[in-house]
C-alpha positions in Angstrom: -10.2 19.2 -3.6 -13.4 18.2 -5.2 -11.7 16.1 -7.9 -9.9 14.1 -5.2 -13.1 13.5 -3.3 -14.9 12.3 -6.5 -12.0 10.0 -7.3 -11.8 8.6 -3.8 -15.6 8.0 -3.7 -15.6 6.4 -7.2 -13.1 3.8 -6.0 -14.4 3.6 -2.5 -11.0 4.3 -1.1 -10.8 4.2 2.7 -8.0 6.8 2.9 -7.5 10.4 1.9 -5.7 11.6 -1.1 -2.9 14.2 -1.1 -2.9 17.5 -3.1 0.7 18.5 -2.7 0.4 22.1 -4.1 3.9 23.1 -3.0 5.7 19.9 -4.3 7.3 19.0 -0.9 6.0 15.5 -0.8 6.5 14.6 -4.4 10.2 15.5 -4.1 10.5 13.5 -0.8 9.1 10.4 -2.5 10.7 10.9 -5.9 7.4 11.5 -7.7 8.4 14.2 -10.1 8.8 14.4 -13.9 10.2 17.0 -16.2 7.9 18.3 -18.9 9.0 21.1 -21.3 11.7 22.1 -18.8 9.3 22.3 -15.8 9.4 19.9 -12.9 5.9 18.6 -12.2 4.3 16.1 -9.8 4.0 12.7 -11.5 0.8 10.7 -10.8 1.8 7.7 -8.7 0.2 5.7 -6.0 2.2 5.5 -2.8 0.8 4.0 0.3 2.7 5.0 3.5 2.2 3.4 6.8 1.9 5.2 10.1 5.6 4.9 10.7 6.3 6.7 7.4 7.5 3.7 5.5 6.4 3.1 1.9 4.4 -0.2 1.9 3.2 0.0 -1.7 4.2 1.9 -4.8 2.9 1.8 -8.3 4.5 4.3 -10.7 2.5 3.3 -13.8 -0.9 2.4 -12.5 -4.1 2.0 -14.5 -7.0 1.6 -12.1 -9.3 0.8 -15.0 -7.5 -2.7 -15.2 -8.6 -5.3 -12.8 -5.0 -6.3 -12.0 -3.8 -2.8 -10.9 -7.0 -2.1 -9.0 -6.9 -5.5 -7.2 -3.2 -5.0 -6.3 -4.1 -1.6 -4.8 -7.0 -3.0 -2.9 -4.9 -5.8 -1.5 -2.2 -3.3 -0.4 -4.8 -1.2 1.3 -6.2 -4.2 3.1 -2.8 -5.2 4.4 -2.2 -1.7 5.6 -5.5 -1.5 7.4 -4.7 -4.7 9.5 -3.2 -4.0 12.9 0.4 -4.8 13.1 
């Protein structure tokens, strides 16, 4: 998706972003919300390691704040290091 590519580039993220159009992943990681009777994908940040474990989760992120952006960058840095 073009919007994901722009967002990824704007933050210089070294990983891809997921567009879960069928809702399979959002249900698996409890990332849904109900709005006007409809179940929708909630915007959350979830970093998953190669083994499928959640290593970072932020349900109420605001990447325009230094603290949230720094926390995400630190989590990505830890994830990128060989285990």
